[in-house]
N, C-alpha and C positions, 0 to 999 in steps of 0.2 A: 391931847388927842391920843386915844389908845390905838396903837398900830398892830397889825397882825401880818404874819407871813403866811400866805395861803395860796391855794391853787385857783387858777382861773381857767375854766374849761373851754376848749376849742375843739375843732374836728367834727366829722360827721357822726351820725347815729351809729353806735356800735364800734366806733374807732376814735376813742377820746384822745386828746392831746392837751396837755396842760402847760400854762405858763406859771412859774413861781413868782409871785408878786408881793410887794409890801403895800398894804392898803389900810385905810381907816376901817376900824371894826364895824362901823355903821354903814359902810358902802355895800351895795349889792355884790353878789359873787362875781359876776362878769362885768361889773361896772367900773367906776373910777378906781385908779390905783396910783400910788405915789411913785413906785419904781419897779421895773421888771428886773428880777434877779437871775432868771434862767428858765429852763424848760424841763418837762418830764414827760416821757413817752412810754406808757405801760404796754404798748402793743408789741414791743420787741422782747426777746428773751435772751439775756436778762434785760430789764428795763433800762432805757437810755435816759440818763440824767446829765444835763448840761447846766452848770451853775457857776456864777461868778463868786468864787470863794471869799475874796477879800470884802466885797460889798456886803455879802450875807453875814460875814463875821462881824462887821461894823454894826449892822442893824440888830443882830442878836445882842451884842454888847451894849447897845443903846436902849435895849428894853423891848424890842418888838417880840411879840409872843407868837410862836409858830402854832398852827393847828396840829392835830394829831398826825395826820398824813405828812405834813411838812416837817414835823419833828422827826419822823422816821427817815425821811429823805435827807435831812440835814445830819442826822446821826450816821447814816450810810456814807455820806460824803466826808464826814469827819469834822464838820463845823462845830458841833457841840463838844466833841472831844478837845478840839483846839481851845475853845472857850474855857473848858475845865482846866486844861494845862496853864492857860494864862491866869486863871484864878490862883493857882498854886504859885505862880511867879509873883503876883501882887502880894501874896502873903509872905513871900520870902522862903518858901519851902523848896523851890526849884530855881535853877539858874536858866538863863536864856538858852545856853547850849544843851542843857538837859531837856528843856521843852522841845527844842528842835529835833534832837535825837530820838526822843520818845515818839514824837509825831511822825517822824520819817519811818521808824520801824513799824508803826501801826499802818502807815500807808503801804509799805512793802507787803505786809501780811495781807492787807485787804486786796491789793492787786493780785497776789498769789491765789487767793480764794476766787476772785472773779475770773482769772484766766483758767483756773481749774474747772470752774463751772462751765465756761465756754467750751473747753476741750471735751468735757464729759458729754455735753450736749451734741457736739459734732460727732463724737464716736458713737453715741447712741443712735444718731440719725443714720450713720453709715451702717451700723449693725442692723437696724430695721430695714434698710434698703437691701442689704445682702440676704436677709431672711425672706423678704418679699420676692426677690429674684429666684431664690432656691425653691420657694413654694410655687412660683409660676412655672419653673422648669419641671417640677414634679407633676404639676397639673397637665402640662403640655405632653409629657411622656404618657400619662394615663389616657389622655385623649387620643394620642397616636396609637396606643395599644387597643383601645376600644374601636377605632376606625379600622385597624388591621383585622381585628376579630370579626368585624361586621362584613368586611370585603372578602374574606376567605370563606369557601363553601364549608358546610358542616362535614364532619369526619366520615359519615356513612356515604355521602355523595362523592367525596373525594376517593374512597376506596373503590366504589363502583366505576368511577371515571378512570382510575388507574387500571382496573381489570379490563375495561373495554379497550384501552390503548395497548395493553400487553397482548390481548388475544389476537389481533390481526398480525402482529409481529411474529408470534409463535406459529400461526398458521402458515405464514410466508416461509418461515424457517423449515417447517415440516414438509411443505410442498417442494422446496428447492432440493433437499436430499432425495426425495422420492423421484424427482425428475432426473437427477444424476444417476440414480440406480437404474432407471428405465433406459437411459442413454447407455450406460455401461452394459446392461443386459443385451440391448440391440447390437452394440458393438461386438460383444462376445459371440452373438449368434452369427453375425456376418463373418467374423474371423473363423468360425467353426465351419462354415460352408466352404 
């Protein structure tokens, strides 16, 4: 029986979620399977892959053929690299300690890349948020300036209004000194008599 490692689709329309399964090559895509190895969720960024490493490695070593997408997933998780290193161990080119040290360094590098990607995504998200807030603040200031310009009277009307308010004040000031001079003149006239 030819076995394949492939994806079994689940989830609603537009939001796929996949199980990674070992199935007979003749079985339908979402039909019978021999064993479930893990899951793959492409909706997150980066994609979430949960896989049973040891079971998957056993199936690959026993001859199960992964589909193209599953091959990429297994390569991403290091299953195919571990199989490659074990092939070198069987041929006598590597020792068990070398295999483990090489695989561990590869895992550390991979983790560094993944965390770097996650950090860059979060910083990009924060930068986009700051830019959006700055643009919103600028637009708010422009709206406030437009409203202020709309509510203030035009310059000619403002000058006319200022002249009208100054004229009564000036008339009152000129009337008051005139009244004082008349009172002074009448007081002088009385003192002269």
